[in-house]
C-alpha positions, 0 to 999 in steps of 0.5 A: 499500500504504501509503495502504491502510495508514493508511486501514485505521488511521484505520478501526481507531481511529474502531472501538476504543479501541486503546492502543498500537502492539502492538495496532494491529499485531495488528488491522493483522494481523488485518485481512490487513496485514503490517507491522513495529512502526516502519512504524506508529511512522511512519505514527501520526507521519505522520498525526500522531495523538496519544493521547487520554484514553477514560475511566478511566486508559485512553488511545486513538490519535486524529487530531489536530485540527490534522491537518488543519492539519499536514498542508496545512503538510506538502504545501507544504513539498513542493511549495515545495521541488520547484518554488520556484526563486526569489521576491522582491517589489517593493511588495506584488507577490510574484513567484514563480519555479518549475521550468516548468509549475509555476506553477499549482501552487504558486499553488493550493498558496499560494490553498488556504493559507487567507490573508488578506494575499493579495488573488489570485494570477496563475500562468503556466509558470514565473511566478506573481505574487501580490497581497498587500494590503501591503508587509510581507505581501509581505515576510513571506511571501517570508520564510516561504517562503524558511525552507521552502526 
């Protein structure tokens, strides 16, 4: 239901200039989706929608240019919190310990971050190895992931 509602919100704001949450709520109700203003507010925040100028002093909801990056970061935090048990490094090798069966997911998430300092990764069942370009980048990655946890 949430995914359908959020997809409908994206469709509505792409077709019309929506200035307020109340307008958005009305458009959703017209399409048969019942929800509250508080739900709309949470959706807007979660989807990283922003208000941008529509001309003549009017603003409209739009998809943030940073939305993909922000959503990816949010998903990574969730994945890391749920699956990573510990992380450490030895020189330029980072060792990530996960819950059983989740090392592949952690590696995939890291690979999709498009980080230049990760040379490659290898995942087993509950352990992942990351080869970093140098010791400093390994230290930095470990600290960033520890901060996320």
